[in-house]
DRENDO-1510 file (C-alpha; in Angstrom, 1 decimal, always signed):
<recs>
REC; n; res; u; v; w
REC; 1; MET; +149.0; +50.4; +155.8 .
REC; 2; ARG; +147.4; +47.6; +156.9 .
REC; 3; VAL; +143.8; +48.4; +157.1 .
REC; 4; GLU; +142.9; +46.8; +160.9 .
REC; 5; PRO; +139.0; +45.7; +161.1 .
REC; 6; LEU; +136.7; +47.9; +164.0 .
REC; 7; ILE; +136.9; +46.5; +167.5 .
REC; 8; PHE; +133.5; +45.2; +167.2 .
REC; 9; GLU; +134.3; +43.1; +163.8 .
REC; 10; LEU; +137.3; +41.6; +166.0 .
REC; 11; SER; +134.6; +40.4; +168.5 .
REC; 12; LYS; +134.6; +36.0; +168.8 .
REC; 13; PRO; +132.3; +34.7; +171.6 .
REC; 14; GLY; +134.0; +33.6; +174.5 .
REC; 15; ARG; +137.1; +36.0; +174.2 .
REC; 16; HIS; +137.7; +37.8; +176.9 .
REC; 17; GLY; +140.7; +40.7; +177.9 .
REC; 18; VAL; +140.9; +40.2; +181.9 .
REC; 19; SER; +140.2; +36.9; +183.8 .
REC; 20; VAL; +138.0; +37.2; +187.0 .
REC; 21; PRO; +139.1; +35.2; +190.1 .
REC; 22; ASP; +136.2; +33.6; +191.9 .
REC; 23; LEU; +134.6; +35.2; +194.2 .
REC; 24; ASP; +135.8; +34.7; +197.8 .
REC; 25; VAL; +132.8; +36.8; +199.6 .
REC; 26; PRO; +129.3; +36.4; +199.3 .
REC; 27; GLU; +127.4; +37.1; +196.0 .
REC; 28; ALA; +125.3; +40.4; +196.2 .
REC; 29; PRO; +122.1; +41.0; +193.8 .
REC; 30; VAL; +122.6; +43.5; +191.3 .
REC; 31; PRO; +119.7; +46.1; +190.9 .
REC; 32; ASP; +117.3; +45.7; +188.0 .
REC; 33; GLU; +117.8; +48.8; +187.2 .
REC; 34; LEU; +121.3; +48.5; +186.5 .
REC; 35; ILE; +120.8; +45.5; +184.1 .
REC; 36; ARG; +120.5; +46.0; +180.4 .
REC; 37; GLU; +119.4; +43.2; +178.5 .
REC; 38; GLU; +120.9; +44.2; +175.1 .
REC; 39; LEU; +124.4; +45.6; +175.3 .
REC; 40; PRO; +126.4; +44.3; +172.6 .
REC; 41; LEU; +129.8; +44.8; +173.9 .
REC; 42; PRO; +132.8; +43.4; +172.0 .
REC; 43; GLU; +134.3; +40.1; +173.4 .
REC; 44; VAL; +138.0; +40.9; +172.5 .
REC; 45; SER; +141.4; +39.9; +174.3 .
REC; 46; GLU; +143.3; +42.8; +176.1 .
REC; 47; ILE; +145.6; +43.2; +172.9 .
REC; 48; ASP; +143.1; +43.9; +170.7 .
REC; 49; VAL; +141.8; +46.7; +172.8 .
REC; 50; ILE; +145.6; +47.9; +173.0 .
REC; 51; ARG; +146.0; +47.7; +169.1 .
REC; 52; HIS; +142.6; +49.1; +168.4 .
REC; 53; PHE; +143.1; +52.5; +170.6 .
REC; 54; THR; +146.8; +52.8; +169.5 .
REC; 55; ARG; +145.8; +52.6; +165.9 .
REC; 56; LEU; +142.7; +55.6; +166.4 .
REC; 57; SER; +145.4; +57.8; +168.3 .
REC; 58; GLN; +147.6; +57.5; +165.3 .
REC; 59; LEU; +144.9; +58.7; +162.7 .
REC; 60; ASN; +144.8; +61.9; +165.0 .
REC; 61; HIS; +146.6; +64.9; +164.4 .
REC; 62; ALA; +147.8; +66.4; +168.3 .
REC; 63; VAL; +150.2; +69.1; +169.5 .
REC; 64; ASP; +152.9; +66.1; +170.1 .
REC; 65; ILE; +153.2; +65.4; +166.7 .
REC; 66; ASP; +153.6; +68.6; +164.8 .
REC; 67; MET; +152.1; +72.4; +165.0 .
REC; 68; TYR; +148.4; +73.1; +165.9 .
REC; 69; PRO; +148.2; +76.9; +164.5 .
REC; 70; LEU; +144.6; +77.0; +165.5 .
REC; 71; GLY; +144.4; +80.8; +165.6 .
REC; 72; SER; +142.1; +82.1; +168.8 .
REC; 73; CYS; +142.1; +78.6; +170.1 .
REC; 74; THR; +146.2; +78.5; +171.4 .
REC; 75; MET; +146.9; +75.2; +170.6 .
REC; 76; LYS; +150.4; +75.5; +172.8 .
REC; 77; TYR; +152.6; +72.6; +173.6 .
REC; 78; ASN; +151.4; +71.2; +177.1 .
REC; 79; PRO; +155.1; +70.2; +178.8 .
REC; 80; LYS; +155.2; +67.1; +180.4 .
REC; 81; ILE; +156.6; +68.5; +183.9 .
REC; 82; ASN; +152.8; +69.7; +184.4 .
REC; 83; GLU; +151.6; +66.1; +184.1 .
REC; 84; VAL; +154.3; +64.3; +186.4 .
REC; 85; VAL; +153.0; +66.8; +189.1 .
REC; 86; ALA; +149.4; +66.5; +188.6 .
REC; 87; ARG; +149.5; +62.7; +189.1 .
REC; 88; LEU; +151.7; +63.1; +192.4 .
REC; 89; PRO; +149.4; +61.1; +195.3 .
REC; 90; GLY; +148.5; +64.3; +197.4 .
REC; 91; PHE; +147.1; +66.2; +194.4 .
REC; 92; ALA; +146.0; +62.9; +192.2 .
REC; 93; GLN; +144.2; +60.8; +195.2 .
REC; 94; ILE; +142.4; +63.1; +197.2 .
REC; 95; HIS; +138.6; +63.9; +197.2 .
REC; 96; PRO; +137.1; +67.1; +197.1 .
REC; 97; LEU; +134.9; +66.4; +200.2 .
REC; 98; GLN; +137.8; +65.5; +202.8 .
REC; 99; ASP; +138.6; +67.8; +206.1 .
REC; 100; PRO; +140.2; +70.7; +205.1 .
REC; 101; ARG; +143.1; +69.8; +207.5 .
REC; 102; THR; +143.8; +66.4; +205.1 .
REC; 103; VAL; +144.3; +68.4; +202.3 .
REC; 104; GLN; +146.2; +71.5; +203.3 .
REC; 105; GLY; +148.9; +71.2; +200.3 .
REC; 106; ALA; +145.9; +71.0; +197.8 .
REC; 107; LEU; +144.5; +74.1; +199.3 .
REC; 108; GLU; +147.4; +76.1; +199.6 .
REC; 109; LEU; +148.3; +75.5; +195.8 .
REC; 110; MET; +144.9; +77.0; +195.0 .
REC; 111; TYR; +145.0; +80.2; +197.3 .
REC; 112; ARG; +148.7; +80.9; +195.7 .
REC; 113; LEU; +147.3; +80.3; +192.4 .
REC; 114; GLN; +144.6; +82.4; +193.3 .
REC; 115; CYS; +147.4; +85.1; +193.9 .
REC; 116; TYR; +149.3; +84.6; +191.4 .
REC; 117; LEU; +146.7; +85.0; +189.1 .
REC; 118; ALA; +145.2; +88.0; +190.6 .
REC; 119; GLU; +149.1; +89.7; +190.9 .
REC; 120; ILE; +149.6; +88.7; +186.7 .
REC; 121; ALA; +146.8; +90.5; +185.2 .
REC; 122; GLY; +146.0; +93.0; +188.0 .
REC; 123; PHE; +143.2; +92.4; +189.9 .
REC; 124; ASP; +142.1; +91.9; +193.6 .
REC; 125; ALA; +140.5; +88.8; +193.9 .
REC; 126; VAL; +140.1; +85.7; +191.8 .
REC; 127; THR; +137.7; +82.5; +191.6 .
REC; 128; LEU; +139.4; +79.2; +190.2 .
REC; 129; GLN; +135.6; +77.6; +190.0 .
REC; 130; PRO; +134.7; +78.3; +186.4 .
REC; 131; ALA; +135.2; +74.9; +184.1 .
REC; 132; ALA; +136.3; +76.7; +181.0 .
REC; 133; GLY; +136.5; +80.3; +179.4 .
REC; 134; ALA; +133.0; +80.6; +178.2 .
REC; 135; HIS; +131.9; +79.4; +181.7 .
REC; 136; GLY; +134.3; +82.2; +183.4 .
REC; 137; GLU; +132.3; +84.6; +181.1 .
REC; 138; LEU; +128.8; +83.7; +182.6 .
REC; 139; THR; +130.3; +83.9; +186.0 .
REC; 140; GLY; +131.8; +87.2; +185.0 .
REC; 141; ILE; +128.6; +88.6; +183.6 .
REC; 142; LEU; +126.5; +87.4; +186.1 .
REC; 143; ILE; +129.1; +88.9; +189.1 .
REC; 144; ALA; +128.0; +92.1; +187.4 .
REC; 145; ARG; +124.3; +91.9; +187.4 .
REC; 146; ALA; +124.5; +91.0; +191.0 .
REC; 147; TYR; +126.2; +94.3; +191.1 .
REC; 148; PHE; +124.2; +96.3; +189.9 .
REC; 149; ASP; +121.1; +94.3; +191.2 .
REC; 150; SER; +123.0; +94.9; +195.1 .
REC; 151; ILE; +122.9; +99.2; +194.1 .
REC; 152; GLY; +119.5; +99.1; +192.7 .
REC; 153; ASP; +120.3; +99.9; +189.2 .
REC; 154; HIS; +117.6; +98.1; +187.2 .
REC; 155; ARG; +118.0; +100.4; +184.2 .
REC; 156; ARG; +121.3; +98.2; +183.2 .
REC; 157; THR; +120.1; +95.8; +180.6 .
REC; 158; THR; +122.3; +96.1; +177.7 .
REC; 159; VAL; +125.8; +94.4; +177.3 .
REC; 160; LEU; +128.0; +96.1; +174.1 .
REC; 161; ILE; +130.3; +93.4; +172.1 .
REC; 162; PRO; +132.5; +94.8; +169.4 .
REC; 163; ASP; +132.2; +92.6; +166.5 .
REC; 164; SER; +135.8; +91.4; +167.0 .
REC; 165; ALA; +135.0; +89.6; +170.3 .
REC; 166; HIS; +134.6; +85.8; +170.9 .
REC; 167; GLY; +131.7; +84.3; +169.3 .
REC; 168; THR; +130.8; +82.9; +173.1 .
REC; 169; ASN; +130.7; +86.6; +174.5 .
REC; 170; PRO; +127.2; +87.4; +172.7 .
REC; 171; ALA; +125.6; +83.9; +174.1 .
REC; 172; THR; +126.9; +84.5; +177.4 .
REC; 173; ALA; +125.6; +87.9; +177.7 .
REC; 174; ALA; +121.8; +86.7; +176.4 .
REC; 175; MET; +122.1; +83.9; +179.1 .
REC; 176; ALA; +122.5; +86.2; +181.4 .
REC; 177; GLY; +119.5; +88.4; +180.8 .
REC; 178; PHE; +120.9; +91.1; +178.8 .
REC; 179; LYS; +120.2; +92.5; +175.5 .
REC; 180; VAL; +123.3; +91.9; +173.4 .
REC; 181; VAL; +124.1; +95.4; +171.2 .
REC; 182; GLU; +127.2; +95.0; +168.4 .
REC; 183; VAL; +130.0; +97.4; +168.0 .
REC; 184; LYS; +131.7; +97.9; +164.8 .
REC; 185; SER; +135.1; +98.0; +164.0 .
REC; 186; ASP; +137.3; +100.8; +162.3 .
REC; 187; LYS; +139.6; +100.7; +159.4 .
REC; 188; ARG; +142.3; +99.6; +161.8 .
REC; 189; GLY; +140.7; +97.0; +163.6 .
REC; 190; ASN; +140.1; +98.6; +166.6 .
REC; 191; VAL; +136.5; +99.2; +168.2 .
REC; 192; ASP; +135.1; +102.4; +166.5 .
REC; 193; ILE; +134.9; +105.2; +169.0 .
REC; 194; ASP; +132.5; +106.9; +167.4 .
REC; 195; GLU; +129.9; +104.3; +167.6 .
REC; 196; LEU; +130.6; +103.0; +170.9 .
REC; 197; ARG; +130.0; +106.7; +172.3 .
REC; 198; ARG; +126.7; +106.8; +170.5 .
REC; 199; LEU; +125.8; +103.5; +171.8 .
REC; 200; ALA; +127.0; +103.6; +175.6 .
REC; 201; GLY; +124.4; +105.1; +177.9 .
REC; 202; PRO; +122.7; +104.7; +181.1 .
REC; 203; ASP; +121.4; +101.2; +180.0 .
REC; 204; THR; +124.7; +99.9; +179.5 .
REC; 205; ALA; +125.6; +97.3; +182.0 .
REC; 206; ALA; +129.2; +96.3; +180.4 .
REC; 207; LEU; +131.2; +96.2; +177.6 .
REC; 208; MET; +132.9; +92.5; +176.9 .
REC; 209; ILE; +135.8; +93.3; +174.8 .
REC; 210; THR; +138.7; +90.7; +173.7 .
REC; 211; ASN; +141.8; +92.4; +173.9 .
REC; 212; PRO; +143.8; +91.6; +171.9 .
REC; 213; ASN; +141.2; +91.0; +169.5 .
REC; 214; THR; +140.3; +88.2; +167.3 .
REC; 215; LEU; +142.2; +89.9; +164.9 .
REC; 216; GLY; +145.1; +89.6; +166.5 .
REC; 217; LEU; +145.5; +93.4; +167.2 .
REC; 218; TRP; +146.0; +95.6; +170.6 .
REC; 219; ASP; +143.2; +98.0; +170.5 .
REC; 220; GLU; +144.8; +101.3; +170.2 .
REC; 221; HIS; +141.9; +103.0; +172.1 .
REC; 222; ILE; +141.7; +101.0; +174.9 .
REC; 223; ASP; +142.3; +103.9; +177.7 .
REC; 224; GLU; +139.4; +105.8; +175.8 .
REC; 225; ILE; +137.4; +102.7; +175.5 .
REC; 226; VAL; +137.3; +102.1; +179.3 .
REC; 227; GLU; +136.5; +106.0; +180.0 .
REC; 228; ILE; +133.6; +105.8; +177.9 .
REC; 229; ILE; +132.2; +102.8; +179.5 .
REC; 230; HIS; +133.1; +104.0; +183.0 .
REC; 231; GLY; +131.8; +107.3; +182.3 .
REC; 232; VAL; +128.2; +106.1; +181.7 .
REC; 233; GLY; +128.6; +103.9; +185.1 .
REC; 234; GLY; +128.8; +100.5; +182.8 .
REC; 235; LEU; +131.5; +97.9; +183.8 .
REC; 236; VAL; +134.5; +96.7; +181.2 .
REC; 237; TYR; +134.6; +92.9; +181.0 .
REC; 238; ASN; +137.8; +91.8; +179.3 .
REC; 239; ASP; +137.6; +88.3; +177.6 .
REC; 240; GLY; +141.4; +86.8; +178.6 .
REC; 241; ALA; +141.6; +84.3; +175.8 .
REC; 242; ASN; +144.4; +86.3; +174.5 .
REC; 243; PHE; +145.9; +87.0; +177.7 .
REC; 244; ASN; +149.1; +84.9; +176.4 .
REC; 245; ALA; +149.7; +87.8; +174.2 .
REC; 246; ILE; +150.6; +90.4; +177.2 .
REC; 247; LEU; +151.8; +88.3; +179.8 .
REC; 248; GLY; +154.2; +90.2; +181.9 .
REC; 249; ILE; +153.8; +93.6; +179.5 .
REC; 250; ALA; +150.6; +94.6; +180.3 .
REC; 251; ARG; +147.8; +94.0; +183.2 .
REC; 252; PRO; +144.3; +94.2; +181.9 .
REC; 253; GLY; +143.4; +95.2; +185.6 .
REC; 254; ASP; +145.7; +98.1; +185.8 .
REC; 255; LEU; +143.8; +99.8; +182.5 .
REC; 256; GLY; +140.7; +99.8; +184.2 .
REC; 257; VAL; +139.2; +96.2; +183.4 .
REC; 258; ASP; +136.8; +95.5; +185.9 .
REC; 259; ILE; +136.2; +91.6; +185.6 .
REC; 260; MET; +138.6; +89.2; +183.3 .
REC; 261; HIS; +138.3; +85.3; +182.9 .
REC; 262; PHE; +141.6; +83.5; +182.3 .
REC; 263; ASN; +141.5; +80.5; +180.0 .
REC; 264; LEU; +144.3; +77.9; +181.8 .
REC; 265; HIS; +144.8; +75.9; +178.2 .
REC; 266; LYS; +145.5; +79.2; +176.4 .
REC; 267; THR; +147.8; +81.0; +178.6 .
REC; 268; PHE; +149.2; +78.6; +180.8 .
REC; 269; SER; +149.6; +75.2; +178.9 .
REC; 270; THR; +147.0; +73.1; +180.4 .
REC; 271; PRO; +145.3; +70.4; +177.9 .
REC; 272; HIS; +143.2; +71.7; +176.0 .
REC; 273; GLY; +139.7; +69.9; +174.0 .
REC; 274; GLY; +139.5; +66.2; +174.7 .
REC; 275; GLY; +142.7; +66.4; +176.6 .
REC; 276; GLY; +140.9; +68.8; +179.6 .
REC; 277; PRO; +138.7; +69.2; +181.4 .
REC; 278; GLY; +139.3; +73.1; +181.2 .
REC; 279; SER; +139.4; +75.9; +183.7 .
REC; 280; GLY; +138.6; +79.6; +183.5 .
REC; 281; PRO; +139.4; +81.5; +186.5 .
REC; 282; VAL; +137.7; +85.0; +186.7 .
REC; 283; GLY; +139.6; +87.8; +188.2 .
REC; 284; VAL; +137.6; +91.2; +189.6 .
REC; 285; LYS; +138.8; +94.1; +191.2 .
REC; 286; ALA; +137.7; +95.0; +195.1 .
REC; 287; HIS; +134.6; +96.2; +194.4 .
REC; 288; LEU; +133.4; +92.9; +192.8 .
REC; 289; ALA; +135.2; +90.5; +195.2 .
REC; 290; ARG; +132.2; +90.1; +197.4 .
REC; 291; PHE; +130.3; +88.4; +194.6 .
REC; 292; LEU; +132.8; +85.5; +193.8 .
REC; 293; PRO; +131.2; +82.4; +193.3 .
REC; 294; GLY; +132.2; +80.3; +196.5 .
REC; 295; PRO; +133.8; +78.6; +198.3 .
REC; 296; VAL; +137.2; +80.1; +197.3 .
REC; 297; VAL; +140.0; +79.5; +199.5 .
REC; 298; ALA; +141.1; +81.8; +202.5 .
REC; 299; ARG; +144.7; +82.0; +204.6 .
REC; 300; ASN; +144.3; +81.7; +208.2 .
REC; 301; GLU; +147.4; +83.1; +209.0 .
REC; 302; GLY; +148.6; +81.4; +212.4 .
REC; 303; GLY; +144.7; +79.7; +212.5 .
REC; 304; ASP; +144.6; +75.7; +212.4 .
REC; 305; PRO; +143.8; +74.6; +209.5 .
REC; 306; GLU; +145.8; +77.5; +207.9 .
REC; 307; TYR; +144.0; +77.0; +204.6 .
REC; 308; THR; +140.2; +76.9; +204.6 .
REC; 309; TRP; +137.2; +77.8; +202.7 .
REC; 310; ALA; +135.1; +80.7; +202.7 .
REC; 311; TRP; +132.3; +82.4; +201.2 .
REC; 312; PRO; +132.6; +85.9; +199.8 .
REC; 313; GLU; +129.5; +88.2; +201.4 .
REC; 314; ALA; +127.3; +88.3; +198.4 .
REC; 315; SER; +128.3; +85.4; +196.5 .
REC; 316; ILE; +126.3; +84.4; +193.2 .
REC; 317; GLY; +126.7; +80.9; +194.5 .
REC; 318; LYS; +128.2; +78.0; +193.5 .
REC; 319; ILE; +128.7; +77.6; +189.6 .
REC; 320; HIS; +130.5; +74.6; +189.3 .
REC; 321; SER; +130.3; +71.2; +191.3 .
REC; 322; PHE; +132.8; +71.2; +194.4 .
REC; 323; HIS; +135.7; +73.9; +193.6 .
REC; 324; GLY; +136.4; +73.7; +189.8 .
REC; 325; ASN; +138.8; +71.1; +187.6 .
REC; 326; PHE; +141.5; +71.2; +190.4 .
REC; 327; GLY; +144.0; +68.9; +188.2 .
REC; 328; MET; +143.8; +72.0; +185.7 .
REC; 329; HIS; +145.1; +73.9; +189.0 .
REC; 330; VAL; +148.3; +72.0; +189.4 .
REC; 331; ARG; +149.1; +72.1; +185.8 .
REC; 332; ALA; +148.6; +76.0; +185.4 .
REC; 333; TYR; +150.3; +76.4; +189.1 .
REC; 334; THR; +153.4; +74.4; +187.8 .
REC; 335; TYR; +153.8; +76.0; +184.6 .
REC; 336; ILE; +153.7; +79.8; +186.7 .
REC; 337; ARG; +156.4; +78.4; +189.3 .
REC; 338; MET; +158.6; +76.9; +186.1 .
REC; 339; HIS; +158.7; +80.1; +184.2 .
REC; 340; GLY; +158.7; +82.8; +187.1 .
REC; 341; SER; +158.0; +86.4; +186.1 .
REC; 342; GLU; +160.6; +86.9; +183.3 .
REC; 343; GLY; +159.7; +83.7; +181.9 .
REC; 344; LEU; +156.2; +84.4; +181.5 .
REC; 345; ARG; +157.3; +87.3; +179.7 .
REC; 346; GLN; +159.2; +86.0; +177.4 .
REC; 347; VAL; +156.3; +83.5; +176.2 .
REC; 348; SER; +154.2; +86.7; +175.2 .
REC; 349; GLU; +157.5; +88.0; +173.5 .
REC; 350; ASP; +158.0; +85.0; +171.6 .
REC; 351; ALA; +154.6; +84.4; +170.5 .
REC; 352; VAL; +154.0; +88.0; +169.3 .
REC; 353; LEU; +157.6; +87.1; +167.5 .
REC; 354; ALA; +156.6; +84.1; +165.8 .
REC; 355; ALA; +153.1; +85.6; +164.7 .
REC; 356; ASN; +154.9; +88.7; +162.9 .
REC; 357; TYR; +157.6; +86.5; +161.6 .
REC; 358; LEU; +155.0; +84.1; +160.2 .
REC; 359; LEU; +153.1; +87.2; +158.7 .
REC; 360; ALA; +155.9; +88.7; +157.3 .
REC; 361; ARG; +156.4; +85.6; +155.2 .
REC; 362; LEU; +153.1; +85.0; +154.3 .
REC; 363; ARG; +151.5; +88.7; +153.5 .
REC; 364; GLN; +152.6; +88.6; +149.5 .
REC; 365; ALA; +150.6; +85.5; +149.1 .
REC; 366; TYR; +147.6; +86.1; +150.8 .
REC; 367; ASP; +145.6; +89.3; +151.2 .
REC; 368; LEU; +146.0; +91.3; +154.6 .
REC; 369; PRO; +142.5; +93.0; +155.7 .
REC; 370; TYR; +144.4; +94.7; +158.4 .
REC; 371; ASP; +148.0; +95.7; +157.5 .
REC; 372; ARG; +149.2; +96.2; +161.0 .
REC; 373; THR; +152.2; +94.7; +163.2 .
REC; 374; CYS; +149.9; +91.6; +164.9 .
REC; 375; MET; +150.1; +90.5; +168.5 .
REC; 376; HIS; +150.2; +86.3; +169.1 .
REC; 377; GLU; +147.7; +85.5; +165.8 .
REC; 378; PHE; +147.2; +86.9; +162.6 .
REC; 379; VAL; +144.4; +87.0; +160.2 .
REC; 380; LEU; +145.0; +86.5; +156.4 .
REC; 381; SER; +142.2; +86.2; +154.0 .
REC; 382; ALA; +141.9; +84.0; +150.9 .
REC; 383; THR; +139.4; +86.4; +148.6 .
REC; 384; ARG; +142.4; +85.9; +145.8 .
REC; 385; GLN; +142.7; +82.7; +146.1 .
REC; 386; LYS; +138.5; +82.6; +146.0 .
REC; 387; GLN; +138.5; +84.0; +142.5 .
REC; 388; ARG; +140.4; +80.6; +141.5 .
REC; 389; GLY; +138.0; +78.8; +142.8 .
REC; 390; VAL; +139.7; +77.9; +145.7 .
REC; 391; ARG; +138.3; +78.7; +149.5 .
REC; 392; ALA; +139.5; +79.0; +152.7 .
REC; 393; MET; +138.3; +75.5; +153.6 .
REC; 394; ASP; +140.3; +73.8; +150.8 .
REC; 395; ILE; +143.4; +75.5; +151.8 .
REC; 396; ALA; +142.9; +74.3; +155.5 .
REC; 397; LYS; +142.4; +70.6; +154.3 .
REC; 398; ARG; +145.5; +70.7; +151.6 .
REC; 399; LEU; +147.4; +71.4; +154.4 .
REC; 400; LEU; +146.7; +68.1; +155.7 .
REC; 401; ASP; +148.9; +66.7; +153.4 .
REC; 402; PHE; +151.6; +68.6; +154.6 .
REC; 403; GLY; +151.3; +67.2; +158.1 .
REC; 404; PHE; +150.0; +70.2; +159.7 .
REC; 405; HIS; +146.6; +71.0; +161.6 .
REC; 406; PRO; +144.8; +73.8; +160.1 .
REC; 407; PRO; +144.1; +77.3; +161.2 .
REC; 408; THR; +141.0; +78.5; +161.9 .
REC; 409; VAL; +138.8; +79.3; +159.0 .
REC; 410; TYR; +136.2; +81.6; +158.7 .
REC; 411; PHE; +136.7; +83.2; +161.7 .
REC; 412; PRO; +136.5; +86.2; +162.9 .
REC; 413; LEU; +133.0; +86.9; +160.8 .
REC; 414; ILE; +134.4; +90.4; +160.0 .
REC; 415; VAL; +137.0; +89.0; +157.5 .
REC; 416; PRO; +135.8; +87.0; +154.4 .
REC; 417; GLU; +137.5; +83.9; +153.5 .
REC; 418; ALA; +139.8; +84.1; +157.3 .
REC; 419; LEU; +142.6; +82.1; +157.7 .
REC; 420; MET; +143.2; +83.0; +161.3 .
REC; 421; ILE; +147.1; +81.7; +162.4 .
REC; 422; GLU; +148.4; +81.4; +165.6 .
REC; 423; PRO; +151.9; +79.9; +165.8 .
REC; 424; THR; +152.3; +80.2; +169.5 .
REC; 425; GLU; +155.9; +80.6; +171.4 .
REC; 426; THR; +156.6; +76.8; +171.7 .
REC; 427; GLU; +157.2; +76.3; +168.0 .
REC; 428; SER; +160.8; +76.4; +166.7 .
REC; 429; ILE; +162.2; +78.8; +163.8 .
REC; 430; GLU; +162.5; +75.3; +161.7 .
REC; 431; THR; +158.6; +74.4; +162.2 .
REC; 432; LEU; +157.5; +77.8; +161.5 .
REC; 433; ASP; +159.4; +77.6; +157.9 .
REC; 434; ALA; +158.1; +74.5; +157.2 .
REC; 435; PHE; +154.4; +75.6; +157.9 .
REC; 436; ALA; +155.5; +78.8; +155.5 .
REC; 437; THR; +156.6; +76.8; +153.0 .
REC; 438; ALA; +153.6; +74.8; +152.8 .
REC; 439; MET; +151.4; +77.7; +152.7 .
REC; 440; LEU; +153.4; +79.2; +150.0 .
REC; 441; GLN; +153.4; +76.1; +148.0 .
REC; 442; ILE; +149.5; +75.9; +148.2 .
REC; 443; ALA; +149.4; +79.6; +147.2 .
REC; 444; ASP; +151.4; +78.5; +144.4 .
REC; 445; GLU; +149.1; +75.5; +143.5 .
REC; 446; VAL; +145.9; +77.7; +143.6 .
REC; 447; GLU; +147.5; +80.0; +140.7 .
REC; 448; ARG; +148.8; +76.7; +138.8 .
REC; 449; GLU; +146.5; +73.8; +139.3 .
REC; 450; PRO; +143.5; +74.6; +141.4 .
REC; 451; GLU; +141.4; +71.8; +141.1 .
REC; 452; HIS; +144.5; +69.9; +143.1 .
REC; 453; VAL; +143.8; +72.2; +146.1 .
REC; 454; GLN; +139.7; +71.7; +145.6 .
REC; 455; HIS; +140.3; +68.1; +146.2 .
REC; 456; ALA; +142.6; +68.0; +149.0 .
REC; 457; PRO; +143.5; +66.1; +151.3 .
REC; 458; HIS; +145.1; +63.5; +149.3 .
REC; 459; ARG; +147.6; +61.8; +151.4 .
REC; 460; THR; +145.6; +61.3; +154.8 .
REC; 461; PHE; +143.9; +58.0; +155.9 .
REC; 462; TYR; +140.5; +59.7; +155.4 .
REC; 463; LYS; +139.9; +61.5; +152.1 .
REC; 464; ARG; +137.6; +64.6; +151.6 .
REC; 465; LEU; +134.5; +64.2; +153.5 .
REC; 466; ASP; +130.9; +65.2; +152.3 .
REC; 467; GLU; +130.4; +67.8; +155.1 .
REC; 468; VAL; +126.8; +68.7; +153.4 .
REC; 469; ARG; +125.8; +65.3; +153.9 .
REC; 470; ALA; +127.0; +64.7; +157.0 .
REC; 471; ASN; +125.0; +67.9; +158.5 .
REC; 472; ARG; +121.8; +67.0; +156.6 .
REC; 473; GLU; +121.9; +63.6; +157.6 .
REC; 474; LEU; +123.2; +63.2; +161.2 .
REC; 475; ASN; +123.8; +59.9; +162.7 .
REC; 476; LEU; +124.8; +60.6; +166.3 .
REC; 477; ARG; +124.7; +56.9; +167.4 .
REC; 478; TRP; +127.1; +54.0; +165.4 .
REC; 479; ASP; +125.5; +50.9; +165.0 .
REC; 480; PRO; +128.1; +48.0; +164.5 .
REC; 481; GLN; +125.5; +46.4; +162.2 .
REC; 482; GLN; +125.3; +48.9; +160.0 .
REC; 483; SER; +128.6; +50.1; +159.9 .
REC; 484; ALA; +130.3; +50.7; +156.5 .
REC; 485; PRO; +133.6; +49.2; +155.6 .
REC; 486; LEU; +136.9; +51.1; +156.2 .
REC; 487; PRO; +138.0; +52.8; +153.2 .
REC; 488; ALA; +141.1; +51.8; +151.2 .
REC; 489; ALA; +144.5; +52.9; +153.1 .
REC; 490; ALA; +146.3; +56.1; +151.9 .
REC; 491; ASP; +149.5; +55.1; +150.0 .
</recs>
């Protein structure tokens, strides 16, 4: 591989990537506040720019290249039909401030998506505004707070959170002004019912539960959990991050859940991470619908226009500029329509099947903290490998040599040396087998030559970085004048 110079190193005075024609209108002065005297932009040609960013993209892993088994994150393949539909002029070339009469198609899509999500999860109303799952969490807990304020119940100061929940849950509850109380798990990975009974009381505003939880397990006591919380007057919030495991199989609203956020990237295949932006709609039962953030899309059957904006009567207000990340709504709507009810159920069934297949192949080589049938993901432990001096992080880095992105490591926190693996429903049996073979080979290497794993990766463009130094000596601004040379290319 030829080591190419960085984009700033290609810069030559007078080199341009575009030719600007002479002005055919009067020149307008540029405001002084918009002028920067020192802005060392590179002077490069168009082909240099294209090659530079193409090279960078080839150094990254991506779901379009190979498996991305990040447990809890659900990095599933994004069907390209979603992108085609999102780029249609009637969706891509509109503005949120347009008169509703001129964007009826977009409003109808949002209205239908609200209805689809409500039907799929068993809720009565949905807002599409939140920009991500954690943003949806905050929205849901603010709705809970508004509900208790409306009935004058100001004793509700505590939110209960299982230790198997997502890490954003306690942060969300604290940001909303609640005291966070942790609930331990039992030996089978469920919420400890006895401890929940002891902790729940008149100060309980809500329980924030992730079900299936971050251990990849369905809580066997969910009916009893809901009964306990409702019995003390609290609300049940379900973190819907793992909803992709139960599509068409179970509806949280039918189980007594009052509020739930959806992660459109995890369940309905919209882009994740840098490919975002995200979207975290929130569904609620009827008694909470009047607190939803506004506006929401309403249908005025027979009216003109048919679809318009409406504000819930006791709305908590806006929680996002305009109406949410509309492009993600288009992609999720397309995904739902492409699959239909039977297809969505198959999504979950295939995800659960793939996870249990990998679990069966890997359980003898790694420790299994909770020996149960898993849902869409499972958690192994590298405690056995740690005795040979190899940690979960080393295993993750060694996987890079096989062309796989590593699984999530060290989460959930209740599992030492955790390896959290989620294959998703989109991977073929051949890919699953290749991943399992790589994991088994690494386990074998740990026994025979642990130092080989300890110093991985060996075949990537960049070798192992000094992560301790990177954290202690933060460098948040790249200076082309002080940049270090690129490392030697890998064989």
